[in-house]
Each structure stands twice: as C-alpha cells, then as structure tokens.
PDB file as gemmi writes it, atoms N, CA and C in Angstrom:
CRYST1    1.000    1.000    1.000  90.00  90.00  90.00 P 1                      
ATOM      1  N   MET A   1     -66.643 206.431 -27.932  1.00  0.00           N  
ATOM      2  CA  MET A   1     -66.149 207.488 -27.105  1.00  0.00           C  
ATOM      3  C   MET A   1     -66.150 208.758 -27.942  1.00  0.00           C  
ATOM      4  N   ALA A   2     -66.417 209.895 -27.307  1.00  0.00           N  
ATOM      5  CA  ALA A   2     -66.436 211.175 -27.998  1.00  0.00           C  
ATOM      6  C   ALA A   2     -65.080 211.861 -27.880  1.00  0.00           C  
ATOM      7  N   VAL A   3     -64.663 212.508 -28.952  1.00  0.00           N  
ATOM      8  CA  VAL A   3     -63.433 213.288 -28.985  1.00  0.00           C  
ATOM      9  C   VAL A   3     -63.840 214.755 -29.061  1.00  0.00           C  
ATOM     10  N   HIS A   4     -63.355 215.560 -28.098  1.00  0.00           N  
ATOM     11  CA  HIS A   4     -63.722 216.976 -28.039  1.00  0.00           C  
ATOM     12  C   HIS A   4     -62.492 217.863 -28.120  1.00  0.00           C  
ATOM     13  N   ASP A   5     -62.657 219.044 -28.677  1.00  0.00           N  
ATOM     14  CA  ASP A   5     -61.639 220.086 -28.642  1.00  0.00           C  
ATOM     15  C   ASP A   5     -61.660 220.666 -27.228  1.00  0.00           C  
ATOM     16  N   VAL A   6     -60.511 220.659 -26.554  1.00  0.00           N  
ATOM     17  CA  VAL A   6     -60.454 221.103 -25.168  1.00  0.00           C  
ATOM     18  C   VAL A   6     -60.798 222.582 -25.037  1.00  0.00           C  
ATOM     19  N   ALA A   7     -60.288 223.403 -25.943  1.00  0.00           N  
ATOM     20  CA  ALA A   7     -60.509 224.851 -25.839  1.00  0.00           C  
ATOM     21  C   ALA A   7     -61.963 225.239 -26.082  1.00  0.00           C  
ATOM     22  N   SER A   8     -62.567 224.689 -27.125  1.00  0.00           N  
ATOM     23  CA  SER A   8     -63.923 225.109 -27.486  1.00  0.00           C  
ATOM     24  C   SER A   8     -65.015 224.193 -26.947  1.00  0.00           C  
ATOM     25  N   GLY A   9     -64.636 222.971 -26.622  1.00  0.00           N  
ATOM     26  CA  GLY A   9     -65.628 221.993 -26.180  1.00  0.00           C  
ATOM     27  C   GLY A   9     -66.379 221.340 -27.327  1.00  0.00           C  
ATOM     28  N   ALA A  10     -66.036 221.720 -28.550  1.00  0.00           N  
ATOM     29  CA  ALA A  10     -66.727 221.174 -29.724  1.00  0.00           C  
ATOM     30  C   ALA A  10     -66.411 219.689 -29.896  1.00  0.00           C  
ATOM     31  N   ARG A  11     -67.428 218.931 -30.248  1.00  0.00           N  
ATOM     32  CA  ARG A  11     -67.238 217.510 -30.524  1.00  0.00           C  
ATOM     33  C   ARG A  11     -66.617 217.363 -31.906  1.00  0.00           C  
ATOM     34  N   LEU A  12     -65.469 216.675 -31.970  1.00  0.00           N  
ATOM     35  CA  LEU A  12     -64.727 216.544 -33.218  1.00  0.00           C  
ATOM     36  C   LEU A  12     -64.932 215.200 -33.909  1.00  0.00           C  
ATOM     37  N   ASP A  13     -65.101 214.160 -33.112  1.00  0.00           N  
ATOM     38  CA  ASP A  13     -65.146 212.821 -33.697  1.00  0.00           C  
ATOM     39  C   ASP A  13     -65.688 211.846 -32.661  1.00  0.00           C  
ATOM     40  N   THR A  14     -65.864 210.607 -33.091  1.00  0.00           N  
ATOM     41  CA  THR A  14     -66.272 209.521 -32.213  1.00  0.00           C  
ATOM     42  C   THR A  14     -65.373 208.335 -32.487  1.00  0.00           C  
ATOM     43  N   ILE A  15     -64.958 207.660 -31.421  1.00  0.00           N  
ATOM     44  CA  ILE A  15     -64.122 206.469 -31.541  1.00  0.00           C  
ATOM     45  C   ILE A  15     -64.962 205.272 -31.115  1.00  0.00           C  
ATOM     46  N   SER A  16     -65.070 204.293 -31.984  1.00  0.00           N  
ATOM     47  CA  SER A  16     -65.837 203.094 -31.668  1.00  0.00           C  
ATOM     48  C   SER A  16     -64.975 202.105 -30.893  1.00  0.00           C  
ATOM     49  N   THR A  17     -65.541 201.569 -29.821  1.00  0.00           N  
ATOM     50  CA  THR A  17     -64.873 200.505 -29.075  1.00  0.00           C  
ATOM     51  C   THR A  17     -65.450 199.136 -29.445  1.00  0.00           C  
ATOM     52  N   GLY A  18     -66.328 199.112 -30.448  1.00  0.00           N  
ATOM     53  CA  GLY A  18     -66.893 197.858 -30.933  1.00  0.00           C  
ATOM     54  C   GLY A  18     -67.638 197.114 -29.841  1.00  0.00           C  
ATOM     55  N   ASP A  19     -67.341 195.832 -29.708  1.00  0.00           N  
ATOM     56  CA  ASP A  19     -67.989 195.003 -28.696  1.00  0.00           C  
ATOM     57  C   ASP A  19     -67.398 195.204 -27.303  1.00  0.00           C  
ATOM     58  N   CYS A  20     -66.353 195.973 -27.200  1.00  0.00           N  
ATOM     59  CA  CYS A  20     -65.691 196.210 -25.908  1.00  0.00           C  
ATOM     60  C   CYS A  20     -66.342 197.408 -25.225  1.00  0.00           C  
ATOM     61  N   ASP A  21     -67.425 197.111 -24.478  1.00  0.00           N  
ATOM     62  CA  ASP A  21     -68.166 198.193 -23.845  1.00  0.00           C  
ATOM     63  C   ASP A  21     -67.565 198.561 -22.489  1.00  0.00           C  
ATOM     64  N   ARG A  22     -68.186 199.537 -21.851  1.00  0.00           N  
ATOM     65  CA  ARG A  22     -67.743 200.096 -20.572  1.00  0.00           C  
ATOM     66  C   ARG A  22     -66.306 200.605 -20.612  1.00  0.00           C  
ATOM     67  N   PRO A  23     -65.970 201.464 -21.601  1.00  0.00           N  
ATOM     68  CA  PRO A  23     -64.634 202.057 -21.572  1.00  0.00           C  
ATOM     69  C   PRO A  23     -64.484 202.881 -20.306  1.00  0.00           C  
ATOM     70  N   HIS A  24     -63.314 202.830 -19.693  1.00  0.00           N  
ATOM     71  CA  HIS A  24     -63.142 203.543 -18.427  1.00  0.00           C  
ATOM     72  C   HIS A  24     -61.818 204.317 -18.391  1.00  0.00           C  
ATOM     73  N   GLY A  25     -60.705 203.612 -18.196  1.00  0.00           N  
ATOM     74  CA  GLY A  25     -59.412 204.284 -18.106  1.00  0.00           C  
ATOM     75  C   GLY A  25     -58.890 204.667 -19.477  1.00  0.00           C  
ATOM     76  N   VAL A  26     -58.275 205.858 -19.559  1.00  0.00           N  
ATOM     77  CA  VAL A  26     -57.754 206.369 -20.827  1.00  0.00           C  
ATOM     78  C   VAL A  26     -56.340 206.892 -20.606  1.00  0.00           C  
ATOM     79  N   ALA A  27     -55.431 206.574 -21.519  1.00  0.00           N  
ATOM     80  CA  ALA A  27     -54.074 207.117 -21.491  1.00  0.00           C  
ATOM     81  C   ALA A  27     -53.638 207.403 -22.922  1.00  0.00           C  
ATOM     82  N   THR A  28     -52.861 208.450 -23.091  1.00  0.00           N  
ATOM     83  CA  THR A  28     -52.296 208.781 -24.404  1.00  0.00           C  
ATOM     84  C   THR A  28     -50.779 208.876 -24.291  1.00  0.00           C  
ATOM     85  N   HIS A  29     -50.132 208.808 -25.445  1.00  0.00           N  
ATOM     86  CA  HIS A  29     -48.675 208.940 -25.495  1.00  0.00           C  
ATOM     87  C   HIS A  29     -48.295 209.726 -26.741  1.00  0.00           C  
ATOM     88  N   ALA A  30     -47.257 210.531 -26.624  1.00  0.00           N  
ATOM     89  CA  ALA A  30     -46.796 211.372 -27.734  1.00  0.00           C  
ATOM     90  C   ALA A  30     -46.381 210.569 -28.960  1.00  0.00           C  
ATOM     91  N   ALA A  31     -46.094 209.278 -28.786  1.00  0.00           N  
ATOM     92  CA  ALA A  31     -45.727 208.424 -29.917  1.00  0.00           C  
ATOM     93  C   ALA A  31     -46.933 208.079 -30.784  1.00  0.00           C  
ATOM     94  N   GLY A  32     -48.131 208.558 -30.398  1.00  0.00           N  
ATOM     95  CA  GLY A  32     -49.308 208.357 -31.230  1.00  0.00           C  
ATOM     96  C   GLY A  32     -50.237 207.250 -30.777  1.00  0.00           C  
ATOM     97  N   TRP A  33     -50.187 206.896 -29.494  1.00  0.00           N  
ATOM     98  CA  TRP A  33     -51.026 205.830 -28.966  1.00  0.00           C  
ATOM     99  C   TRP A  33     -52.139 206.375 -28.082  1.00  0.00           C  
ATOM    100  N   LEU A  34     -53.268 205.673 -28.114  1.00  0.00           N  
ATOM    101  CA  LEU A  34     -54.381 205.892 -27.193  1.00  0.00           C  
ATOM    102  C   LEU A  34     -54.715 204.524 -26.609  1.00  0.00           C  
ATOM    103  N   ALA A  35     -54.698 204.406 -25.293  1.00  0.00           N  
ATOM    104  CA  ALA A  35     -55.049 203.153 -24.614  1.00  0.00           C  
ATOM    105  C   ALA A  35     -56.328 203.382 -23.822  1.00  0.00           C  
ATOM    106  N   VAL A  36     -57.225 202.398 -23.863  1.00  0.00           N  
ATOM    107  CA  VAL A  36     -58.522 202.495 -23.178  1.00  0.00           C  
ATOM    108  C   VAL A  36     -58.857 201.138 -22.576  1.00  0.00           C  
ATOM    109  N   THR A  37     -59.245 201.130 -21.295  1.00  0.00           N  
ATOM    110  CA  THR A  37     -59.683 199.880 -20.691  1.00  0.00           C  
ATOM    111  C   THR A  37     -61.154 199.622 -20.998  1.00  0.00           C  
ATOM    112  N   SER A  38     -61.504 198.357 -21.128  1.00  0.00           N  
ATOM    113  CA  SER A  38     -62.894 197.918 -21.238  1.00  0.00           C  
ATOM    114  C   SER A  38     -63.129 196.974 -20.069  1.00  0.00           C  
ATOM    115  N   GLU A  39     -63.766 197.501 -19.020  1.00  0.00           N  
ATOM    116  CA  GLU A  39     -63.918 196.732 -17.785  1.00  0.00           C  
ATOM    117  C   GLU A  39     -64.744 195.459 -17.975  1.00  0.00           C  
ATOM    118  N   SER A  40     -65.796 195.539 -18.753  1.00  0.00           N  
ATOM    119  CA  SER A  40     -66.698 194.390 -18.864  1.00  0.00           C  
ATOM    120  C   SER A  40     -66.139 193.258 -19.718  1.00  0.00           C  
ATOM    121  N   THR A  41     -65.231 193.566 -20.644  1.00  0.00           N  
ATOM    122  CA  THR A  41     -64.685 192.523 -21.520  1.00  0.00           C  
ATOM    123  C   THR A  41     -63.256 192.129 -21.154  1.00  0.00           C  
ATOM    124  N   GLN A  42     -62.689 192.758 -20.113  1.00  0.00           N  
ATOM    125  CA  GLN A  42     -61.323 192.451 -19.645  1.00  0.00           C  
ATOM    126  C   GLN A  42     -60.278 192.741 -20.711  1.00  0.00           C  
ATOM    127  N   ASN A  43     -60.512 193.802 -21.506  1.00  0.00           N  
ATOM    128  CA  ASN A  43     -59.588 194.156 -22.589  1.00  0.00           C  
ATOM    129  C   ASN A  43     -58.928 195.503 -22.360  1.00  0.00           C  
ATOM    130  N   LEU A  44     -57.731 195.636 -22.928  1.00  0.00           N  
ATOM    131  CA  LEU A  44     -57.107 196.942 -23.099  1.00  0.00           C  
ATOM    132  C   LEU A  44     -57.099 197.191 -24.600  1.00  0.00           C  
ATOM    133  N   LEU A  45     -57.707 198.289 -25.004  1.00  0.00           N  
ATOM    134  CA  LEU A  45     -57.797 198.652 -26.415  1.00  0.00           C  
ATOM    135  C   LEU A  45     -56.675 199.625 -26.739  1.00  0.00           C  
ATOM    136  N   LEU A  46     -55.938 199.346 -27.813  1.00  0.00           N  
ATOM    137  CA  LEU A  46     -54.827 200.197 -28.234  1.00  0.00           C  
ATOM    138  C   LEU A  46     -55.154 200.772 -29.607  1.00  0.00           C  
ATOM    139  N   PHE A  47     -55.282 202.095 -29.662  1.00  0.00           N  
ATOM    140  CA  PHE A  47     -55.660 202.803 -30.883  1.00  0.00           C  
ATOM    141  C   PHE A  47     -54.508 203.649 -31.402  1.00  0.00           C  
ATOM    142  N   ASP A  48     -54.498 203.860 -32.718  1.00  0.00           N  
ATOM    143  CA  ASP A  48     -53.648 204.871 -33.338  1.00  0.00           C  
ATOM    144  C   ASP A  48     -54.303 206.213 -33.025  1.00  0.00           C  
ATOM    145  N   LEU A  49     -53.575 207.118 -32.416  1.00  0.00           N  
ATOM    146  CA  LEU A  49     -54.147 208.387 -31.962  1.00  0.00           C  
ATOM    147  C   LEU A  49     -54.509 209.326 -33.101  1.00  0.00           C  
ATOM    148  N   GLU A  50     -53.869 209.195 -34.241  1.00  0.00           N  
ATOM    149  CA  GLU A  50     -54.180 210.062 -35.387  1.00  0.00           C  
ATOM    150  C   GLU A  50     -55.439 209.611 -36.136  1.00  0.00           C  
ATOM    151  N   SER A  51     -55.503 208.318 -36.420  1.00  0.00           N  
ATOM    152  CA  SER A  51     -56.605 207.798 -37.238  1.00  0.00           C  
ATOM    153  C   SER A  51     -57.747 207.227 -36.402  1.00  0.00           C  
ATOM    154  N   PHE A  52     -57.493 207.006 -35.093  1.00  0.00           N  
ATOM    155  CA  PHE A  52     -58.431 206.347 -34.181  1.00  0.00           C  
ATOM    156  C   PHE A  52     -58.714 204.905 -34.590  1.00  0.00           C  
ATOM    157  N   GLU A  53     -57.829 204.323 -35.400  1.00  0.00           N  
ATOM    158  CA  GLU A  53     -57.952 202.929 -35.800  1.00  0.00           C  
ATOM    159  C   GLU A  53     -57.541 202.029 -34.634  1.00  0.00           C  
ATOM    160  N   LEU A  54     -58.356 201.011 -34.357  1.00  0.00           N  
ATOM    161  CA  LEU A  54     -58.030 200.046 -33.329  1.00  0.00           C  
ATOM    162  C   LEU A  54     -56.894 199.162 -33.822  1.00  0.00           C  
ATOM    163  N   ARG A  55     -55.774 199.178 -33.106  1.00  0.00           N  
ATOM    164  CA  ARG A  55     -54.611 198.352 -33.465  1.00  0.00           C  
ATOM    165  C   ARG A  55     -54.652 196.995 -32.772  1.00  0.00           C  
ATOM    166  N   HIS A  56     -55.046 196.994 -31.498  1.00  0.00           N  
ATOM    167  CA  HIS A  56     -55.092 195.749 -30.731  1.00  0.00           C  
ATOM    168  C   HIS A  56     -56.212 195.835 -29.702  1.00  0.00           C  
ATOM    169  N   ALA A  57     -56.965 194.752 -29.553  1.00  0.00           N  
ATOM    170  CA  ALA A  57     -57.875 194.555 -28.429  1.00  0.00           C  
ATOM    171  C   ALA A  57     -57.290 193.389 -27.651  1.00  0.00           C  
ATOM    172  N   VAL A  58     -56.683 193.688 -26.520  1.00  0.00           N  
ATOM    173  CA  VAL A  58     -55.884 192.709 -25.786  1.00  0.00           C  
ATOM    174  C   VAL A  58     -56.641 192.209 -24.560  1.00  0.00           C  
ATOM    175  N   ASP A  59     -56.882 190.907 -24.495  1.00  0.00           N  
ATOM    176  CA  ASP A  59     -57.432 190.296 -23.287  1.00  0.00           C  
ATOM    177  C   ASP A  59     -56.317 190.321 -22.251  1.00  0.00           C  
ATOM    178  N   VAL A  60     -56.506 191.081 -21.171  1.00  0.00           N  
ATOM    179  CA  VAL A  60     -55.426 191.251 -20.196  1.00  0.00           C  
ATOM    180  C   VAL A  60     -55.221 190.027 -19.313  1.00  0.00           C  
ATOM    181  N   GLY A  61     -56.148 189.069 -19.350  1.00  0.00           N  
ATOM    182  CA  GLY A  61     -55.989 187.862 -18.564  1.00  0.00           C  
ATOM    183  C   GLY A  61     -56.175 188.078 -17.075  1.00  0.00           C  
ATOM    184  N   ALA A  62     -56.909 189.128 -16.712  1.00  0.00           N  
ATOM    185  CA  ALA A  62     -57.149 189.456 -15.310  1.00  0.00           C  
ATOM    186  C   ALA A  62     -58.527 190.113 -15.208  1.00  0.00           C  
ATOM    187  N   GLU A  63     -59.001 190.285 -13.979  1.00  0.00           N  
ATOM    188  CA  GLU A  63     -60.350 190.800 -13.780  1.00  0.00           C  
ATOM    189  C   GLU A  63     -60.400 192.315 -13.598  1.00  0.00           C  
ATOM    190  N   ILE A  64     -61.306 192.911 -14.314  1.00  0.00           N  
ATOM    191  CA  ILE A  64     -61.666 194.342 -14.256  1.00  0.00           C  
ATOM    192  C   ILE A  64     -60.468 195.275 -14.467  1.00  0.00           C  
ATOM    193  N   PRO A  65     -59.953 195.334 -15.707  1.00  0.00           N  
ATOM    194  CA  PRO A  65     -58.941 196.354 -16.015  1.00  0.00           C  
ATOM    195  C   PRO A  65     -59.597 197.730 -15.906  1.00  0.00           C  
ATOM    196  N   HIS A  66     -59.184 198.487 -14.910  1.00  0.00           N  
ATOM    197  CA  HIS A  66     -59.880 199.710 -14.509  1.00  0.00           C  
ATOM    198  C   HIS A  66     -59.207 200.969 -15.068  1.00  0.00           C  
ATOM    199  N   ILE A  67     -57.916 201.053 -14.898  1.00  0.00           N  
ATOM    200  CA  ILE A  67     -57.130 202.225 -15.296  1.00  0.00           C  
ATOM    201  C   ILE A  67     -55.962 201.725 -16.137  1.00  0.00           C  
ATOM    202  N   CYS A  68     -55.416 202.592 -16.974  1.00  0.00           N  
ATOM    203  CA  CYS A  68     -54.256 202.203 -17.776  1.00  0.00           C  
ATOM    204  C   CYS A  68     -53.232 203.322 -17.813  1.00  0.00           C  
ATOM    205  N   GLY A  69     -52.041 202.962 -18.236  1.00  0.00           N  
ATOM    206  CA  GLY A  69     -50.957 203.918 -18.410  1.00  0.00           C  
ATOM    207  C   GLY A  69     -50.030 203.412 -19.495  1.00  0.00           C  
ATOM    208  N   ILE A  70     -49.211 204.316 -20.007  1.00  0.00           N  
ATOM    209  CA  ILE A  70     -48.236 203.969 -21.045  1.00  0.00           C  
ATOM    210  C   ILE A  70     -46.865 204.418 -20.560  1.00  0.00           C  
ATOM    211  N   ALA A  71     -45.888 203.527 -20.655  1.00  0.00           N  
ATOM    212  CA  ALA A  71     -44.522 203.833 -20.228  1.00  0.00           C  
ATOM    213  C   ALA A  71     -43.983 205.032 -21.011  1.00  0.00           C  
ATOM    214  N   PRO A  72     -43.081 205.807 -20.403  1.00  0.00           N  
ATOM    215  CA  PRO A  72     -42.549 207.006 -21.058  1.00  0.00           C  
ATOM    216  C   PRO A  72     -41.952 206.757 -22.444  1.00  0.00           C  
ATOM    217  N   ASP A  73     -41.374 205.573 -22.674  1.00  0.00           N  
ATOM    218  CA  ASP A  73     -40.782 205.297 -23.988  1.00  0.00           C  
ATOM    219  C   ASP A  73     -41.822 204.862 -25.020  1.00  0.00           C  
ATOM    220  N   GLY A  74     -43.083 204.687 -24.603  1.00  0.00           N  
ATOM    221  CA  GLY A  74     -44.151 204.312 -25.532  1.00  0.00           C  
ATOM    222  C   GLY A  74     -44.161 202.855 -25.925  1.00  0.00           C  
ATOM    223  N   GLY A  75     -43.317 202.044 -25.308  1.00  0.00           N  
ATOM    224  CA  GLY A  75     -43.222 200.638 -25.707  1.00  0.00           C  
ATOM    225  C   GLY A  75     -44.134 199.686 -24.962  1.00  0.00           C  
ATOM    226  N   THR A  76     -44.560 200.079 -23.767  1.00  0.00           N  
ATOM    227  CA  THR A  76     -45.357 199.186 -22.933  1.00  0.00           C  
ATOM    228  C   THR A  76     -46.547 199.927 -22.352  1.00  0.00           C  
ATOM    229  N   ALA A  77     -47.708 199.294 -22.421  1.00  0.00           N  
ATOM    230  CA  ALA A  77     -48.901 199.801 -21.742  1.00  0.00           C  
ATOM    231  C   ALA A  77     -49.132 198.922 -20.524  1.00  0.00           C  
ATOM    232  N   TYR A  78     -49.806 199.483 -19.529  1.00  0.00           N  
ATOM    233  CA  TYR A  78     -50.129 198.749 -18.318  1.00  0.00           C  
ATOM    234  C   TYR A  78     -51.613 198.904 -18.026  1.00  0.00           C  
ATOM    235  N   ALA A  79     -52.247 197.791 -17.660  1.00  0.00           N  
ATOM    236  CA  ALA A  79     -53.623 197.818 -17.175  1.00  0.00           C  
ATOM    237  C   ALA A  79     -53.583 197.541 -15.678  1.00  0.00           C  
ATOM    238  N   ALA A  80     -54.263 198.387 -14.895  1.00  0.00           N  
ATOM    239  CA  ALA A  80     -54.400 198.172 -13.456  1.00  0.00           C  
ATOM    240  C   ALA A  80     -55.727 197.459 -13.234  1.00  0.00           C  
ATOM    241  N   ASN A  81     -55.658 196.236 -12.753  1.00  0.00           N  
ATOM    242  CA  ASN A  81     -56.821 195.351 -12.660  1.00  0.00           C  
ATOM    243  C   ASN A  81     -57.339 195.297 -11.231  1.00  0.00           C  
ATOM    244  N   ILE A  82     -58.451 195.992 -10.965  1.00  0.00           N  
ATOM    245  CA  ILE A  82     -58.946 196.068  -9.589  1.00  0.00           C  
ATOM    246  C   ILE A  82     -59.587 194.761  -9.134  1.00  0.00           C  
ATOM    247  N   GLY A  83     -60.070 193.953 -10.041  1.00  0.00           N  
ATOM    248  CA  GLY A  83     -60.680 192.681  -9.660  1.00  0.00           C  
ATOM    249  C   GLY A  83     -59.668 191.604  -9.325  1.00  0.00           C  
ATOM    250  N   SER A  84     -58.452 191.730  -9.829  1.00  0.00           N  
ATOM    251  CA  SER A  84     -57.400 190.732  -9.616  1.00  0.00           C  
ATOM    252  C   SER A  84     -56.250 191.245  -8.765  1.00  0.00           C  
ATOM    253  N   SER A  85     -56.299 192.524  -8.371  1.00  0.00           N  
ATOM    254  CA  SER A  85     -55.187 193.137  -7.631  1.00  0.00           C  
ATOM    255  C   SER A  85     -53.869 192.882  -8.348  1.00  0.00           C  
ATOM    256  N   SER A  86     -53.827 193.322  -9.626  1.00  0.00           N  
ATOM    257  CA  SER A  86     -52.625 193.079 -10.428  1.00  0.00           C  
ATOM    258  C   SER A  86     -52.457 194.167 -11.484  1.00  0.00           C  
ATOM    259  N   LEU A  87     -51.271 194.188 -12.064  1.00  0.00           N  
ATOM    260  CA  LEU A  87     -50.966 195.015 -13.229  1.00  0.00           C  
ATOM    261  C   LEU A  87     -50.632 194.076 -14.375  1.00  0.00           C  
ATOM    262  N   THR A  88     -51.076 194.423 -15.577  1.00  0.00           N  
ATOM    263  CA  THR A  88     -50.754 193.639 -16.761  1.00  0.00           C  
ATOM    264  C   THR A  88     -49.943 194.501 -17.714  1.00  0.00           C  
ATOM    265  N   PRO A  89     -48.647 194.198 -17.923  1.00  0.00           N  
ATOM    266  CA  PRO A  89     -47.865 194.901 -18.932  1.00  0.00           C  
ATOM    267  C   PRO A  89     -48.141 194.306 -20.320  1.00  0.00           C  
ATOM    268  N   ILE A  90     -48.259 195.188 -21.315  1.00  0.00           N  
ATOM    269  CA  ILE A  90     -48.584 194.774 -22.683  1.00  0.00           C  
ATOM    270  C   ILE A  90     -47.636 195.466 -23.650  1.00  0.00           C  
ATOM    271  N   ASP A  91     -47.034 194.690 -24.542  1.00  0.00           N  
ATOM    272  CA  ASP A  91     -46.189 195.255 -25.584  1.00  0.00           C  
ATOM    273  C   ASP A  91     -47.069 196.022 -26.567  1.00  0.00           C  
ATOM    274  N   MET A  92     -46.798 197.314 -26.756  1.00  0.00           N  
ATOM    275  CA  MET A  92     -47.646 198.162 -27.590  1.00  0.00           C  
ATOM    276  C   MET A  92     -47.608 197.746 -29.063  1.00  0.00           C  
ATOM    277  N   ALA A  93     -46.458 197.389 -29.574  1.00  0.00           N  
ATOM    278  CA  ALA A  93     -46.333 197.075 -30.997  1.00  0.00           C  
ATOM    279  C   ALA A  93     -47.069 195.796 -31.377  1.00  0.00           C  
ATOM    280  N   SER A  94     -46.928 194.756 -30.552  1.00  0.00           N  
ATOM    281  CA  SER A  94     -47.512 193.455 -30.899  1.00  0.00           C  
ATOM    282  C   SER A  94     -48.864 193.205 -30.243  1.00  0.00           C  
ATOM    283  N   GLY A  95     -49.161 193.932 -29.155  1.00  0.00           N  
ATOM    284  CA  GLY A  95     -50.381 193.674 -28.406  1.00  0.00           C  
ATOM    285  C   GLY A  95     -50.285 192.430 -27.539  1.00  0.00           C  
ATOM    286  N   ARG A  96     -49.078 191.981 -27.271  1.00  0.00           N  
ATOM    287  CA  ARG A  96     -48.853 190.755 -26.498  1.00  0.00           C  
ATOM    288  C   ARG A  96     -48.750 191.057 -24.999  1.00  0.00           C  
ATOM    289  N   VAL A  97     -49.466 190.269 -24.185  1.00  0.00           N  
ATOM    290  CA  VAL A  97     -49.364 190.369 -22.732  1.00  0.00           C  
ATOM    291  C   VAL A  97     -47.990 189.865 -22.318  1.00  0.00           C  
ATOM    292  N   LEU A  98     -47.297 190.649 -21.496  1.00  0.00           N  
ATOM    293  CA  LEU A  98     -45.939 190.311 -21.077  1.00  0.00           C  
ATOM    294  C   LEU A  98     -45.891 189.605 -19.731  1.00  0.00           C  
ATOM    295  N   GLY A  99     -47.027 189.470 -19.075  1.00  0.00           N  
ATOM    296  CA  GLY A  99     -47.070 188.797 -17.772  1.00  0.00           C  
ATOM    297  C   GLY A  99     -48.101 189.435 -16.870  1.00  0.00           C  
ATOM    298  N   GLN A 100     -48.062 189.066 -15.614  1.00  0.00           N  
ATOM    299  CA  GLN A 100     -48.925 189.639 -14.589  1.00  0.00           C  
ATOM    300  C   GLN A 100     -48.056 190.045 -13.409  1.00  0.00           C  
ATOM    301  N   ILE A 101     -48.325 191.224 -12.859  1.00  0.00           N  
ATOM    302  CA  ILE A 101     -47.583 191.715 -11.701  1.00  0.00           C  
ATOM    303  C   ILE A 101     -48.573 191.836 -10.543  1.00  0.00           C  
ATOM    304  N   PRO A 102     -48.457 190.982  -9.509  1.00  0.00           N  
ATOM    305  CA  PRO A 102     -49.374 191.077  -8.383  1.00  0.00           C  
ATOM    306  C   PRO A 102     -49.149 192.371  -7.600  1.00  0.00           C  
ATOM    307  N   VAL A 103     -50.224 192.948  -7.126  1.00  0.00           N  
ATOM    308  CA  VAL A 103     -50.169 194.130  -6.271  1.00  0.00           C  
ATOM    309  C   VAL A 103     -50.750 193.700  -4.929  1.00  0.00           C  
ATOM    310  N   MET A 104     -49.902 193.575  -3.944  1.00  0.00           N  
ATOM    311  CA  MET A 104     -50.311 193.012  -2.665  1.00  0.00           C  
ATOM    312  C   MET A 104     -51.027 194.055  -1.804  1.00  0.00           C  
ATOM    313  N   GLY A 105     -52.139 193.632  -1.229  1.00  0.00           N  
ATOM    314  CA  GLY A 105     -52.813 194.449  -0.230  1.00  0.00           C  
ATOM    315  C   GLY A 105     -53.681 195.569  -0.748  1.00  0.00           C  
ATOM    316  N   CYS A 106     -53.891 195.674  -2.066  1.00  0.00           N  
ATOM    317  CA  CYS A 106     -54.760 196.739  -2.560  1.00  0.00           C  
ATOM    318  C   CYS A 106     -55.329 196.370  -3.925  1.00  0.00           C  
ATOM    319  N   ARG A 107     -56.353 197.100  -4.280  1.00  0.00           N  
ATOM    320  CA  ARG A 107     -56.930 197.004  -5.626  1.00  0.00           C  
ATOM    321  C   ARG A 107     -56.453 198.245  -6.370  1.00  0.00           C  
ATOM    322  N   PRO A 108     -55.550 198.109  -7.334  1.00  0.00           N  
ATOM    323  CA  PRO A 108     -54.934 199.296  -7.956  1.00  0.00           C  
ATOM    324  C   PRO A 108     -55.950 200.117  -8.745  1.00  0.00           C  
ATOM    325  N   GLY A 109     -56.340 201.257  -8.176  1.00  0.00           N  
ATOM    326  CA  GLY A 109     -57.325 202.127  -8.798  1.00  0.00           C  
ATOM    327  C   GLY A 109     -56.720 203.324  -9.486  1.00  0.00           C  
ATOM    328  N   SER A 110     -55.389 203.409  -9.484  1.00  0.00           N  
ATOM    329  CA  SER A 110     -54.713 204.487 -10.208  1.00  0.00           C  
ATOM    330  C   SER A 110     -53.371 203.955 -10.685  1.00  0.00           C  
ATOM    331  N   LEU A 111     -52.788 204.652 -11.640  1.00  0.00           N  
ATOM    332  CA  LEU A 111     -51.537 204.196 -12.233  1.00  0.00           C  
ATOM    333  C   LEU A 111     -50.830 205.390 -12.832  1.00  0.00           C  
ATOM    334  N   ARG A 112     -49.550 205.472 -12.573  1.00  0.00           N  
ATOM    335  CA  ARG A 112     -48.723 206.525 -13.171  1.00  0.00           C  
ATOM    336  C   ARG A 112     -47.440 205.900 -13.667  1.00  0.00           C  
ATOM    337  N   CYS A 113     -47.108 206.132 -14.924  1.00  0.00           N  
ATOM    338  CA  CYS A 113     -45.869 205.625 -15.505  1.00  0.00           C  
ATOM    339  C   CYS A 113     -44.888 206.784 -15.595  1.00  0.00           C  
ATOM    340  N   ARG A 114     -43.692 206.570 -15.092  1.00  0.00           N  
ATOM    341  CA  ARG A 114     -42.665 207.613 -15.152  1.00  0.00           C  
ATOM    342  C   ARG A 114     -41.313 206.980 -15.414  1.00  0.00           C  
ATOM    343  N   PRO A 115     -40.361 207.768 -15.894  1.00  0.00           N  
ATOM    344  CA  PRO A 115     -39.032 207.221 -16.167  1.00  0.00           C  
ATOM    345  C   PRO A 115     -38.369 206.708 -14.879  1.00  0.00           C  
ATOM    346  N   ALA A 116     -37.563 205.681 -15.018  1.00  0.00           N  
ATOM    347  CA  ALA A 116     -36.795 205.188 -13.867  1.00  0.00           C  
ATOM    348  C   ALA A 116     -35.776 206.237 -13.486  1.00  0.00           C  
ATOM    349  N   SER A 117     -35.518 206.354 -12.186  1.00  0.00           N  
ATOM    350  CA  SER A 117     -34.533 207.352 -11.743  1.00  0.00           C  
ATOM    351  C   SER A 117     -33.303 206.697 -11.183  1.00  0.00           C  
TER     352      SER A 117                                                      
END                                                                             
C-alpha cells in the first residue's frame, strides 16, 4: 500500500501486506494503529502506524472481511465480513479473535465505531 502526504500528494512510503493481497478496508486510531482488511486471505492486518511494522495478521474466521473499524478506546478492531454477514471483534494488543457477531438481513459493507452513549 502507498502512503501519501495529504497536502502535497507526495508518496512518502510503502507498506507491505506480504502474502495478504487485496487490501481493501482501512482504519486508523490515534493510539498508533493501522488496520487493513485482506479480502482474499480472510485476514485483518494490524500495523504500528509509526513504523508500519505488521503486528498481527489475524484470520477473522469469516468470509470476505471487507471493511474495518477500531473502537474509540483503541482496544478492539472490528472486521465487517460481507461474505458471512457478520462482524469479527479482535483484541488489538494480542491479535486474538473475540468471537463472531451475526448481522441479520444484510451484508455489512460499512462500519463506524463510536463511544457508547
């Protein structure tokens, strides 16, 4: 994946996804995380945002992780799986899948994480 300066458009760096091709959904968090879905390998990739080092390549255990999000506290990432009609919560620190959340009646093609009210 290419990293660009938003203001100038200049290419700054490249992030390798290794064998996890077809990167699609991208989310960042102020705590220093970058999450990227790999649709073809069923993985959510978790990178250190400063170094671009891959911390975890997590098999989400569901089909076609399309979009991702990170909870406001930075502790949990979510993959929205359009092939399985589910969400997969993942612990950011350990890279451990926390379960599967079925989404009834739709294929989740978008995801927004916000604080509970």
